[in-house]
C-alpha positions, 0 to 999 in steps of 0.5 A, a space after each residue: 500500500 502506498 503511504 499517503 502524505 499530508 503537509 500541514 501549516 500552509 500560509 502561502 499560495 505558492 507553497 501549496 502549489 509547489 506541494 501539489 507539484 511534487 505529489 502531496 496527497 493533502 494539505 493542512 490549513 491551521 485555524 488556530 490563532 495562537 499558531 504561527 501557521 494560522 490562516 484567516 478565511 481569505 488566506 485559506 480561500 486563496 490557497 484552496 483555489 490555487 490547488 489542482 484536482 485530487 489534492 485534499 484540503 484538511 482544516 485543523 482546529 483546536 477546541 474551537 467553538 462550533 460556530 467558528 468551525 461552521 463559518 469556515 466550512 461555509 466559506 472554504 472548500 474543506 474535504 476533511 476536519 482535523 481536531 487537535 485538541 481535547 474534543 470528545 467524539 460527539 463534538 467531532 461528529 457535529 459537522 457531517 464531515 470526515 474527520 481525523 482525531 489527533 492524539 498527543 502521545 503522552 504517557 498512559 495513552 490507550 490507542 485501542 480505546 481511543 480507536 473505539 471512542 472515535 470509531 467513525 474517524 477517518 484516522 487517528 493522527 499520532 503526534 508528539 506530546 508537549 505540555 506547552 503546544 498542541 502540535 507543530 513542535 518538530 518533536 518526535 515520540 517513541 514509535 515503539 509505543 504504536 500498536 502493530 494493529 489498530 482498527 483505524 488508519 494511523 497517520 504518523 506525525 511529530 518530528 518527521 523530515 526527509 531524513 527519517 521518513 523512510 525509517 518511519 514507513 519501515 518501522 510503523 507502516 502507517 497509512 500516512 505521514 503528516 509533516 509540517 516543521 520538517 519541510 519548512 524554511 521558517 514557521 509557516 513558510 515551506 521549503 520547496 527542496 525539503 518538500 520534494 525530498 520528503 516525497 522522494 523518501 516516502 516513495 523510496 520507503 514504499 518501494 523497499 517495503 513492496 
């Protein structure tokens, strides 16, 4: 199976266009004001309108008010929601949209239990835990904590870059990789060479496994 790639945290049209050109499957737009990668509605619309066919758009929220999420959905063409806070399953189901639930891998996390709790999710996104941040820290967690089997697709995030993407695929065999800071020139600004290198390493990892 081919490993999908989502690159998250776009703030510029030209970066999203570049990501599409090198073969990304999905882009992530962050609707979380404390984040340096946060976008407003107009930015998001401009980015989405620049994309070619078959590139999915994921909207990331962190414990956001329902009205705000609905406002984004009404104005921006979004394919999938990503909930990166402490949202219970019922809150994720309010919008009639496919969703992913992010899990920050702190001690005591039970992936199997969460997969049952969020049983209708399109996937569980496993990210590094940091007490002062909700994601995008560039930190990696111990991949050995991921169970060999999960009832939901696993999207691996946290500390990924072109130097460990192949290892991540070979070790975890995830459905997808999600990268943000690992392909940036600075926060919110993507690096074209790093994005291309990341995609190449994912493809090479898949080739070796096959």
